[in-house]
C-alpha positions as CSV (number, residue, x, y, z in Angstrom):
1,M,-118.2,46.9,88.6
2,K,-120.9,44.2,88.3
3,F,-124.6,45.1,88.8
4,I,-126.9,42.6,90.2
5,K,-128.4,40.4,87.3
6,I,-131.8,39.6,88.4
7,F,-132.7,43.4,88.7
8,S,-134.8,44.4,85.5
9,L,-135.9,48.1,84.8
10,L,-139.5,47.0,85.7
11,L,-140.5,49.8,88.0
12,C,-143.1,49.7,90.9
13,T,-145.1,52.7,90.2
14,A,-147.3,51.6,93.2
15,F,-144.9,52.9,96.0
16,Y,-145.9,56.2,95.9
17,A,-148.2,58.2,93.7
18,S,-146.1,61.3,93.5
19,A,-143.4,61.8,90.7
20,Q,-140.6,61.0,93.1
21,T,-137.9,58.8,92.9
22,I,-139.0,55.1,92.2
23,L,-136.9,52.0,92.8
24,P,-136.0,49.4,90.3
25,I,-137.6,46.2,91.4
26,A,-137.2,42.3,90.2
27,P,-140.1,40.4,88.6
28,E,-140.3,37.9,91.7
29,F,-140.7,40.9,93.9
30,Q,-143.3,42.4,91.7
31,K,-145.1,39.1,92.0
32,T,-145.7,39.1,95.8
33,Y,-147.7,42.4,95.3
34,Q,-149.6,40.8,92.5
35,N,-150.2,38.0,94.7
36,E,-150.8,40.3,97.9
37,T,-148.5,38.6,100.0
38,R,-146.6,41.8,100.4
39,N,-147.9,45.3,100.4
40,V,-146.3,48.5,98.8
41,N,-146.8,50.3,102.4
42,G,-144.2,48.1,103.9
43,K,-146.7,45.5,105.7
44,P,-147.4,42.0,105.0
45,G,-150.0,41.6,102.3
46,K,-153.2,40.1,103.1
47,N,-152.3,36.7,101.7
48,Y,-148.9,36.6,103.5
49,W,-147.8,33.3,104.8
50,Q,-144.9,31.3,106.0
51,N,-144.4,27.6,106.8
52,A,-143.3,26.3,110.1
53,A,-142.0,23.3,111.9
54,K,-141.9,21.7,115.5
55,Y,-138.9,19.8,116.1
56,N,-137.9,17.2,118.9
57,L,-134.2,16.8,119.2
58,K,-132.5,13.8,120.9
59,I,-128.7,14.4,120.9
60,D,-126.1,12.2,122.4
61,F,-122.7,13.7,122.1
62,N,-119.5,12.0,122.8
63,P,-116.7,14.5,123.5
64,V,-114.0,11.9,123.2
65,N,-114.4,11.0,119.5
66,R,-116.7,14.1,118.8
67,L,-119.4,11.6,117.5
68,L,-123.0,13.3,117.4
69,K,-125.6,11.1,117.3
70,G,-129.4,12.4,116.9
71,Q,-133.1,11.6,116.3
72,V,-134.8,14.4,114.7
73,S,-138.8,14.0,114.9
74,V,-140.2,17.1,113.0
75,V,-143.9,18.1,112.0
76,Y,-143.9,20.7,109.1
77,T,-147.0,22.6,108.3
78,N,-147.5,24.0,104.7
79,N,-149.1,27.2,105.0
80,S,-148.5,28.1,101.5
81,P,-151.0,27.8,98.7
82,D,-148.9,25.2,97.1
83,T,-149.0,21.4,97.1
84,L,-145.6,20.3,97.8
85,T,-144.3,17.2,96.6
86,E,-140.8,17.2,97.5
87,I,-139.1,18.8,100.9
88,W,-135.8,20.3,100.8
89,F,-133.7,19.8,103.8
90,K,-130.5,21.6,105.1
91,L,-127.6,19.4,106.0
92,Y,-125.0,22.0,107.2
93,P,-122.5,19.6,108.7
94,N,-121.7,18.6,105.1
95,I,-119.7,21.5,104.5
96,Y,-117.1,19.2,106.1
97,Q,-117.9,16.2,103.8
98,K,-115.6,15.5,101.0
99,G,-116.1,16.6,97.7
100,T,-118.6,19.3,98.9
101,P,-118.3,22.5,97.1
102,R,-117.5,25.5,99.4
103,K,-115.7,28.8,99.4
104,S,-114.1,28.7,102.9
105,K,-110.8,26.6,103.2
106,I,-111.0,23.5,105.4
107,A,-107.9,21.3,106.3
108,E,-107.8,17.9,104.8
109,S,-107.5,16.4,108.1
110,D,-111.2,18.0,108.9
111,L,-112.9,16.6,105.9
112,G,-115.0,13.5,106.4
113,E,-117.8,11.5,105.1
114,G,-120.5,14.2,106.6
115,V,-123.9,13.2,107.7
116,A,-124.9,9.7,107.6
117,I,-128.6,9.3,107.3
118,E,-129.4,5.9,109.1
119,K,-133.2,6.0,108.8
120,L,-135.7,8.4,107.4
121,T,-139.4,8.2,107.5
122,A,-142.4,10.5,106.5
123,T,-145.6,9.8,107.7
124,G,-144.5,6.7,109.4
125,R,-143.2,5.2,106.0
126,I,-139.5,4.4,105.2
127,I,-138.4,7.1,102.6
128,S,-135.5,5.9,100.4
129,D,-136.2,8.3,97.6
130,Y,-134.1,11.2,98.5
131,Q,-130.9,12.9,97.3
132,I,-128.0,14.4,99.1
133,N,-126.1,17.1,97.1
134,G,-123.6,18.8,99.5
135,T,-125.5,20.7,102.0
136,N,-128.8,20.2,100.4
137,M,-131.1,17.1,100.7
138,T,-134.3,16.7,98.7
139,V,-136.8,14.2,99.8
140,K,-139.9,13.1,97.5
141,V,-142.9,12.9,99.6
142,P,-146.5,12.1,99.2
143,A,-148.5,15.2,98.1
144,V,-148.4,17.8,101.2
145,L,-151.6,20.1,100.4
146,P,-152.1,23.6,101.4
147,G,-152.7,23.7,105.3
148,K,-151.8,20.0,105.6
149,T,-148.8,18.8,107.7
150,I,-146.3,15.9,107.2
151,K,-143.9,14.2,110.0
152,F,-140.8,13.2,109.5
153,D,-138.5,11.0,111.8
154,I,-134.7,11.0,111.0
155,D,-131.7,9.1,112.7
156,Y,-128.5,10.3,111.6
157,H,-125.0,10.7,113.0
158,Y,-121.7,12.8,112.0
159,T,-118.3,13.7,113.6
160,L,-118.0,17.2,114.8
161,N,-115.0,19.1,113.2
162,E,-112.0,19.4,115.5
163,G,-110.2,22.4,113.7
164,S,-111.0,24.3,110.7
165,H,-113.7,26.2,112.4
166,L,-116.7,27.5,110.6
167,R,-118.8,28.8,113.5
168,T,-119.0,25.4,115.0
169,G,-116.4,22.8,116.4
170,Q,-114.3,21.6,119.2
171,V,-113.0,24.6,121.3
172,D,-110.3,22.8,123.5
173,E,-109.9,19.5,125.2
174,G,-113.5,19.9,127.0
175,A,-115.1,22.4,125.4
176,Y,-117.3,22.4,122.1
177,F,-119.8,24.8,120.2
178,V,-122.2,22.6,118.2
179,A,-124.1,24.4,115.6
180,Y,-126.1,23.6,112.4
181,F,-126.2,19.8,113.7
182,F,-129.5,18.6,112.8
183,P,-131.2,18.0,109.4
184,R,-133.5,20.8,109.2
185,I,-136.2,21.8,106.7
186,A,-135.0,24.7,104.3
187,V,-137.5,27.8,103.9
188,Y,-140.3,27.7,101.4
189,D,-141.2,31.3,100.8
190,D,-143.5,33.5,98.8
191,V,-140.5,35.2,96.7
192,D,-138.1,32.0,95.7
193,G,-140.1,29.0,96.7
194,W,-137.6,26.7,98.3
195,N,-134.4,28.0,99.5
196,K,-132.1,26.1,97.2
197,F,-128.9,27.9,97.9
198,P,-126.0,25.6,99.2
199,Y,-124.2,26.6,102.4
200,T,-120.7,27.4,101.2
201,G,-119.1,28.3,104.5
202,A,-119.1,32.0,103.3
203,E,-122.9,33.3,103.1
204,E,-125.0,33.1,106.2
205,F,-128.3,31.4,106.8
206,Y,-132.1,31.5,106.2
207,N,-134.4,29.6,108.5
208,D,-138.1,29.6,109.4
209,F,-139.4,30.4,113.0
210,D,-139.8,27.0,114.6
211,Q,-140.4,25.3,117.8
212,F,-137.7,23.2,119.5
213,N,-137.9,20.5,122.2
214,A,-134.3,19.2,122.7
215,E,-132.8,16.4,124.8
216,I,-129.0,16.8,124.9
217,T,-127.2,13.8,126.5
218,V,-123.4,14.4,127.4
219,P,-121.0,12.7,130.0
220,G,-121.1,13.6,133.7
221,G,-119.1,16.8,134.6
222,Y,-120.2,18.5,131.2
223,G,-122.4,21.5,131.5
224,V,-124.5,22.4,128.4
225,W,-125.8,25.8,127.5
226,A,-128.2,26.2,124.6
227,T,-130.9,28.1,122.8
228,G,-134.1,28.0,124.8
229,D,-134.9,27.7,128.4
230,L,-133.3,24.7,130.3
231,K,-136.3,22.9,131.9
232,N,-134.5,20.4,134.2
233,A,-131.9,22.2,135.9
234,S,-132.5,20.6,139.2
235,D,-131.8,17.1,137.4
236,V,-128.5,18.1,135.6
237,F,-126.7,20.5,138.1
238,Q,-125.7,20.5,141.8
239,E,-128.0,22.1,144.1
240,Q,-125.8,25.4,144.8
241,I,-125.6,25.8,140.9
242,V,-129.4,25.5,140.6
243,T,-129.8,28.1,143.6
244,R,-127.2,30.7,142.1
245,L,-128.7,30.7,138.7
246,A,-132.3,31.1,140.0
247,A,-130.9,34.1,142.1
248,A,-129.2,35.4,138.8
249,E,-132.5,35.7,137.0
250,K,-134.1,37.8,139.6
251,K,-130.9,40.1,140.4
252,D,-129.1,43.0,139.0
253,E,-125.8,42.2,140.1
254,V,-123.3,39.4,138.5
255,I,-123.4,36.1,140.2
256,D,-120.6,33.6,140.0
257,V,-122.8,30.5,139.1
258,I,-119.7,28.2,138.4
259,T,-116.9,29.2,140.5
260,D,-113.0,28.0,140.4
261,Q,-113.9,26.2,143.6
262,D,-117.0,24.3,142.0
263,L,-114.7,22.9,139.1
264,T,-111.9,22.0,141.6
265,T,-114.0,20.2,143.7
266,K,-116.1,18.6,140.6
267,K,-119.3,20.0,142.1
268,V,-121.0,21.3,138.9
269,T,-123.1,18.6,137.5
270,K,-125.1,15.7,139.1
271,N,-122.9,12.6,139.7
272,N,-124.4,10.6,137.0
273,A,-122.3,8.9,134.1
274,F,-124.4,10.7,131.8
275,N,-126.9,14.0,132.0
276,T,-129.6,15.0,129.7
277,F,-130.2,18.4,129.4
278,K,-133.6,19.5,128.3
279,F,-134.5,22.9,126.5
280,E,-137.3,24.4,125.0
281,A,-137.7,27.4,122.6
282,E,-140.4,28.8,120.8
283,D,-140.6,31.0,117.6
284,V,-136.8,30.8,117.0
285,T,-134.9,30.7,113.7
286,D,-132.4,28.1,114.9
287,F,-131.2,25.8,117.8
288,V,-127.6,25.4,119.0
289,F,-125.8,24.0,122.1
290,A,-122.4,24.3,123.8
291,L,-120.8,22.3,126.5
292,S,-117.7,22.4,128.7
293,D,-116.2,20.5,131.8
294,H,-114.1,23.5,133.1
295,Y,-115.7,26.7,132.1
296,L,-116.7,29.4,134.7
297,W,-120.1,30.8,134.5
298,K,-121.2,34.4,135.4
299,S,-124.6,35.5,135.2
300,T,-126.9,38.4,136.0
301,S,-130.4,39.9,134.7
302,L,-131.9,43.0,134.1
303,V,-135.5,44.5,133.3
304,V,-135.6,44.8,129.6
305,D,-139.3,45.8,129.2
306,P,-140.6,48.3,132.2
307,K,-144.3,47.8,131.0
308,T,-144.3,43.9,132.0
309,R,-141.2,44.1,134.3
310,R,-139.6,41.2,132.0
311,R,-136.1,40.2,132.7
312,T,-133.5,38.9,130.5
313,R,-130.6,36.8,132.1
314,V,-127.2,37.4,130.6
315,D,-124.5,34.7,130.7
316,A,-120.7,34.7,130.1
317,V,-119.5,31.1,130.1
318,F,-115.5,30.8,129.7
319,N,-112.2,29.5,130.2
320,P,-110.6,30.9,133.4
321,K,-107.4,31.2,131.3
322,H,-109.0,34.1,129.2
323,K,-108.6,37.2,131.3
324,D,-110.5,39.6,128.9
325,Y,-113.4,37.4,129.4
326,Y,-113.8,38.3,133.0
327,E,-115.4,41.6,131.8
328,V,-117.4,40.1,128.9
329,I,-120.5,39.7,131.3
330,D,-120.7,43.7,131.8
331,F,-120.2,44.2,128.1
332,A,-123.0,41.7,127.4
333,R,-125.2,43.3,130.2
334,K,-124.8,46.8,128.8
335,T,-125.2,45.8,125.4
336,V,-128.5,44.2,126.3
337,S,-129.5,47.3,128.4
338,S,-128.6,49.6,125.5
339,M,-130.3,47.9,122.9
340,S,-133.8,47.6,125.0
341,F,-133.7,51.4,126.0
342,V,-131.4,53.5,123.5
343,F,-130.8,51.8,120.4
344,P,-132.9,50.2,118.7
345,K,-135.0,51.0,121.8
346,W,-136.8,48.1,121.5
347,P,-137.2,45.2,124.7
348,F,-134.6,42.5,124.3
349,P,-136.9,39.7,122.7
350,Y,-135.5,36.7,124.5
351,N,-135.3,35.4,128.1
352,H,-131.7,34.9,128.0
353,E,-128.3,35.5,126.0
354,T,-125.4,33.5,126.6
355,I,-121.7,34.3,125.4
356,F,-119.7,31.4,125.0
357,D,-115.9,31.5,124.8
358,G,-115.4,29.7,121.5
359,L,-113.1,30.0,118.3
360,D,-115.3,32.1,116.2
361,Q,-117.1,35.3,116.1
362,M,-120.8,34.2,115.3
363,E,-124.3,34.8,116.4
364,Y,-127.2,32.3,117.5
365,P,-130.5,32.8,118.8
366,M,-129.7,33.4,122.3
367,M,-126.3,32.3,122.1
368,V,-122.9,33.9,121.0
369,N,-119.7,32.0,120.0
370,D,-117.1,34.5,120.6
371,N,-113.2,33.8,120.6
372,P,-111.0,35.6,123.1
373,V,-109.3,38.7,122.2
374,S,-106.3,40.4,123.0
375,N,-107.5,43.9,124.2
376,R,-110.3,45.5,125.8
377,E,-111.7,47.6,122.8
378,D,-111.9,44.2,120.7
379,A,-113.6,42.4,123.4
380,I,-116.3,45.5,123.7
381,T,-116.9,45.7,119.8
382,L,-117.0,41.9,119.5
383,T,-119.5,41.2,122.2
384,D,-122.0,44.1,121.3
385,H,-121.6,43.3,117.6
386,E,-122.7,39.6,118.1
387,I,-125.4,40.4,120.5
388,F,-127.0,43.1,118.4
389,H,-127.8,40.2,115.8
390,T,-130.4,39.2,118.3
391,M,-132.7,41.7,116.3
392,F,-131.3,41.0,113.0
393,P,-131.5,38.6,111.7
394,F,-133.0,36.4,114.5
395,Y,-135.9,38.4,115.6
396,M,-136.6,39.7,112.1
397,G,-136.2,36.6,110.2
398,I,-134.1,37.9,107.6
399,N,-132.7,36.0,104.5
400,E,-128.9,36.5,105.2
401,T,-127.7,34.1,102.3
402,K,-129.1,36.6,99.8
403,Y,-129.0,39.8,101.8
404,G,-126.4,40.0,104.3
405,W,-126.4,43.7,104.4
406,M,-130.0,43.3,106.0
407,D,-128.5,41.9,109.4
408,E,-124.6,42.6,109.1
409,G,-125.3,46.5,108.4
410,W,-127.4,46.7,111.4
411,A,-124.9,45.0,113.7
412,T,-122.3,47.4,112.3
413,I,-124.4,50.5,113.2
414,G,-125.1,48.8,116.4
415,E,-121.5,48.2,117.3
416,W,-120.6,52.0,116.4
417,L,-123.3,53.4,118.6
418,I,-123.2,51.2,121.7
419,S,-119.5,50.6,122.0
420,P,-119.2,54.4,123.1
421,M,-122.0,53.7,125.6
422,I,-119.9,51.0,127.2
423,D,-116.8,52.7,127.2
424,S,-117.0,56.6,126.4
425,T,-113.4,57.0,125.1
426,M,-114.0,54.6,122.2
427,V,-114.5,55.7,118.5
428,D,-115.5,52.8,116.6
429,E,-114.9,53.1,113.1
430,Y,-114.9,49.4,111.9
431,G,-115.2,49.3,108.1
432,V,-115.1,53.0,107.4
433,Q,-111.9,53.3,105.6
434,P,-112.2,50.0,103.6
435,T,-115.4,51.3,102.3
436,A,-113.8,54.6,101.1
437,S,-110.8,53.0,99.6
438,S,-112.5,50.5,97.8
439,S,-115.5,52.8,96.5
440,G,-115.6,52.7,92.7
441,G,-113.2,49.8,92.4
442,K,-113.5,46.5,90.7
443,D,-114.8,44.7,93.7
444,D,-117.5,47.9,94.5
445,S,-121.0,46.7,93.7
446,P,-124.4,47.9,94.4
447,I,-125.6,46.8,98.2
448,M,-128.3,45.0,96.4
449,T,-126.0,42.8,94.7
450,L,-126.7,39.1,96.0
451,T,-124.4,38.3,98.9
452,T,-123.5,35.0,97.0
453,D,-122.3,37.1,94.0
454,L,-119.9,39.2,96.0
455,K,-116.2,39.1,95.3
456,G,-113.0,40.6,96.9
457,S,-113.2,43.5,99.3
458,G,-116.9,44.0,98.4
459,S,-117.8,40.7,100.3
460,F,-117.1,42.6,103.5
461,T,-117.9,46.2,102.6
462,N,-121.3,45.5,100.9
463,S,-122.5,43.6,104.0
464,Y,-120.9,45.4,106.8
465,P,-120.1,49.2,106.7
466,K,-121.7,50.3,103.4
467,P,-125.2,49.5,104.6
468,G,-124.2,50.6,108.2
469,L,-123.1,54.1,107.0
470,A,-126.6,54.2,105.1
471,Y,-128.4,53.5,108.4
472,L,-126.5,56.0,110.2
473,F,-127.2,58.8,107.6
474,V,-130.7,58.2,107.6
475,K,-130.8,58.2,111.4
476,D,-128.8,61.8,111.2
477,Y,-131.2,62.9,108.6
478,L,-134.4,62.2,110.1
479,G,-133.3,62.9,113.8
480,D,-133.6,60.1,116.4
481,E,-137.1,60.4,117.4
482,L,-138.4,60.2,113.7
483,F,-135.7,57.4,112.9
484,T,-136.8,55.2,115.7
485,K,-140.5,55.7,114.8
486,A,-139.4,54.6,111.1
487,L,-137.2,51.5,112.4
488,H,-140.0,50.5,114.8
489,T,-142.7,50.7,112.1
490,Y,-140.2,48.0,110.3
491,I,-139.9,45.9,113.3
492,K,-143.5,45.7,114.1
493,N,-144.4,45.0,110.5
494,W,-141.9,42.0,110.3
495,N,-140.8,40.5,113.4
496,G,-141.3,37.0,113.5
497,K,-141.5,37.0,109.4
498,H,-139.5,37.1,106.4
499,P,-138.9,40.6,105.4
500,M,-137.1,41.3,102.0
501,P,-135.3,44.6,101.1
502,Y,-138.3,46.2,99.7
503,D,-140.2,45.5,102.9
504,F,-137.6,47.5,105.0
505,F,-137.5,50.3,102.4
506,N,-141.3,50.8,102.2
507,S,-141.7,50.3,106.1
508,M,-139.0,53.1,106.9
509,N,-140.6,55.3,104.1
510,E,-144.2,54.9,105.8
511,G,-142.8,55.2,109.3
512,S,-140.9,58.4,108.7
513,G,-143.7,59.8,106.5
514,K,-141.0,60.4,104.1
515,N,-140.3,59.4,100.5
516,L,-136.7,58.2,101.0
517,N,-136.4,56.6,97.6
518,W,-133.8,59.2,96.6
519,F,-131.5,57.8,99.3
520,W,-132.3,54.0,99.1
521,K,-131.6,54.3,95.2
522,T,-128.1,55.8,95.0
523,W,-127.0,54.0,98.0
524,F,-128.6,50.4,97.6
525,F,-129.0,50.1,93.7
526,E,-126.2,52.1,92.2
527,G,-122.5,52.2,92.7
528,G,-119.9,54.8,92.6
529,V,-116.9,56.3,94.2
530,L,-117.3,58.0,97.8
531,D,-115.3,61.2,97.7
532,L,-116.0,64.7,98.8
533,G,-114.0,67.9,97.9
534,I,-113.8,71.7,98.8
535,K,-114.0,73.4,95.6
536,A,-114.0,76.9,97.1
537,V,-114.5,79.2,100.1
538,N,-115.9,82.6,99.2
539,K,-116.5,85.7,101.4
540,T,-120.2,86.9,101.8
541,N,-122.0,89.8,103.5
542,D,-122.6,87.8,106.6
543,G,-119.7,85.4,106.6
544,Y,-118.5,82.9,104.2
545,T,-119.7,80.2,101.9
546,V,-118.1,76.8,101.4
547,A,-118.5,75.0,97.9
548,I,-118.5,71.4,98.3
549,E,-118.3,68.8,95.5
550,N,-119.7,65.4,95.5
551,K,-117.6,63.2,92.9
552,G,-119.9,60.2,92.9
553,I,-123.6,59.9,93.4
554,K,-124.1,58.9,96.9
555,P,-125.3,61.5,99.4
556,L,-122.8,61.9,102.4
557,P,-123.0,64.2,105.2
558,V,-120.6,67.1,105.3
559,D,-118.5,67.7,108.4
560,L,-116.4,70.9,108.5
561,T,-113.9,72.1,111.1
562,L,-113.5,76.2,110.8
563,T,-110.3,77.7,112.1
564,Y,-110.4,81.6,112.5
565,S,-107.6,84.0,112.5
566,D,-108.1,84.5,116.2
567,G,-107.3,80.8,116.8
568,T,-110.7,79.6,117.6
569,T,-112.3,76.6,115.8
570,A,-116.1,75.8,115.1
571,K,-117.8,72.9,113.9
572,S,-120.3,72.5,110.9
573,H,-122.3,69.4,110.3
574,T,-124.8,69.2,107.5
575,T,-126.9,66.0,107.0
576,I,-127.5,64.3,103.6
577,G,-130.6,66.1,103.1
578,I,-128.6,68.9,101.3
579,W,-128.0,66.3,98.3
580,E,-131.9,65.2,98.0
581,K,-132.3,67.1,94.9
582,G,-129.5,65.5,93.1
583,A,-127.0,68.6,93.0
584,K,-123.4,68.0,92.4
585,E,-122.2,70.9,94.2
586,V,-123.5,72.5,97.3
587,L,-122.9,75.7,99.1
588,I,-122.5,75.5,103.1
589,P,-123.0,78.8,104.7
590,V,-120.6,79.9,107.5
591,K,-122.0,82.9,109.3
592,T,-119.6,84.9,111.3
593,T,-117.8,88.1,111.8
594,K,-114.6,86.6,112.1
595,K,-111.9,86.2,109.8
596,L,-112.0,82.4,108.4
597,N,-108.5,81.3,108.2
598,K,-108.7,77.4,107.3
599,V,-111.6,74.9,106.4
600,V,-111.0,71.0,106.9
601,M,-113.7,68.7,106.1
602,G,-114.0,65.1,107.3
603,S,-115.6,63.0,110.1
604,S,-114.8,59.4,111.4
605,H,-117.9,58.0,109.9
606,V,-117.9,59.5,106.6
607,P,-116.0,57.6,104.0
608,D,-113.7,59.9,101.5
609,K,-111.6,58.1,99.3
610,A,-109.2,61.2,98.1
611,K,-108.5,63.6,101.1
612,G,-106.2,65.7,99.2
613,D,-108.9,68.2,98.7
614,N,-110.5,68.1,101.9
615,T,-108.3,71.3,103.4
616,F,-108.8,74.8,102.2
617,N,-106.6,77.4,103.4
618,V,-108.5,81.0,102.9
619,N,-106.4,83.8,101.5
C-alpha cells in the first residue's frame, strides 16, 4: 500500500470549529485558502480566477490518407494575478509520435512524426522560441500581464491514427472520430500553475472552459457531427435532412434523419466536391468532431428544464450493420431524461448529445464515442455511463488527470442508478467485486492518491467503483432529498469552474448541514480491507441482536436477510451512520416474536472481501 506522497499532516483547522474529524490537507491547497481563491465553506473564494480562450479552428480533413491540416487562431486571457512569460500547450496527437513516453500500448505501424508546426505567431510576430516535449509544448512569449490577452496563430498538420485507438482515430473505411486534434493552451490554475502532466494515454484530461468557432472541411458525401451547434445545416445537407433535423429538435418521437434510402441514393450532403461544416460552442472544455459517409442518423429531443421549456436534442449516428445501435437512441434519451429529473436531478446542460458509433468507450462535450457491443445490457450501461460524464467532468471542469475519481466515480454511480431506470430487470454491479477482492492488497491505495501514481488494479478501482460506492453510501445515509440538496450545492458552487477534492468535500458538508469528514477521511484518505462479518446472534427480550464486526476502517452499510423457523424471511438495512463513532463492532437489533433460524449478510453494492463469515445459523 502506497500513500500519496504530497499530502502532509498539516491540518486545516478552519473547516469546522467543532472538535470533529479534520482532513489532512496538502500545502498547495492550504495556499488557496490563504490567497482566498477558495473557501473552506466549499465555495470559490473572493479572489477565485480562471483563464479562458477563444478558438477559431479551420480544419481540412482528408479521409483517404487521414491527413488533418489545421489553422488555429486563439486569443488567451490571463485572469490570474501572475505575469506569464511562457505559455504551455497540449499537443495530444503526439501520443502517437515516435519516442513519446506513454503508458498505453501503440502498434509500431501507428507511430509517426506527430504534430508538425508549420508556423506559429504570437501577437503577429513569428515565434521560433518554443520546445516540443512529447505532448507538451512550451512557448516563450512577451510578458502577458494580469488581465491582458495574447493572440496565437498556428498552422499545423498531422496524420490521424488508423489503429491503436486511444479515444480517437479511424473507425472503418468511411468513418472517423477525431478528438484532441488541435494545439490547445493548457490549464493555468490557482493550485498548481501550469498543468505540466504529459498525456500518457492512461490518465484523462484537464481543460479550461473556452469558446470555439470551427470550420471543418471534408469531401462531399461525408456528414460531420461535433461539439457545439451546427450553424449552416442548409449549406451542407440536402433539404430533406435539414427538415428532419429541425423537426427532431422540436418533437419527442424518434426521427430518422438519415435513412438507408438516403445513403443508397446519395442524398445526404450537398453535391459539392467539398463541404465546410460550421460549428459554435461556448463555455465548453473541449471540441471534437466525427464524420462518416455511410452512417444512419436517428434523432429526438426532450424538455430538460420545465421552467424554461429548454429542449436537448439526442442523436445516435451509427453503422447500419451494428444492430445493437438501433436501440441506443432510446437508451440515450432515457439517460438524458433521468439525469434531468431523477439523478442528479439537474437540467441537462447542453443543446445536444450525439452518440457516435466508434471504436472506444469515451466521453466528450456533447459527444460520445462508443463501440458496438454484443448484448443489450452492455449497450445500456455503456450509453448511460458515457453520457453521465456530461456533468462530471465537463459541466464541472474537473481535473481528471490528477483526480480521476472526481468524474469516473460519478459516472459509475450514474450507471448503477440509471441502468435500472432504463431496464427494471437490471442489477448493475460494475466494479463492486474487484473493489472487494483488491481491498487491502498491494495495489489498493487511498482514493486521494493521484491518478498518475495508481498502479495495477488500483488504476480501475480507485477511479471507478470505490468512489462510486462512497457516493452511493453517502446518498443512502443522507437520504435522497438531503443528498440532492448537498450535491446541488456542489454543482451550483463549481459548474463552469475548476473544483478540487476539498471543494467537493466542503460543498457536500455545507449543503447537507452535516460534517461528513468522519466518512471522507476513512474512504478517501486511508486504505484498508473491506470486510464485514457476523460475529454473533443473541436472543433478547424483544427479539435478537446481530453483532457485526468491521475488519477494516471504512464504514459500510449492513444488509441482512433474516430467515425464521416458519419459513418467512425479512430484510434489514442499516446505513453507514452506524459506524460514525468509529466502532469496530455494532449490534443490529431485530425485533420479532418469531424464532430466528438464519442470518445472511450481503448486498450487490456492498463490497466484502471474505464472505465465509456472512452466514450465521442460530441455535
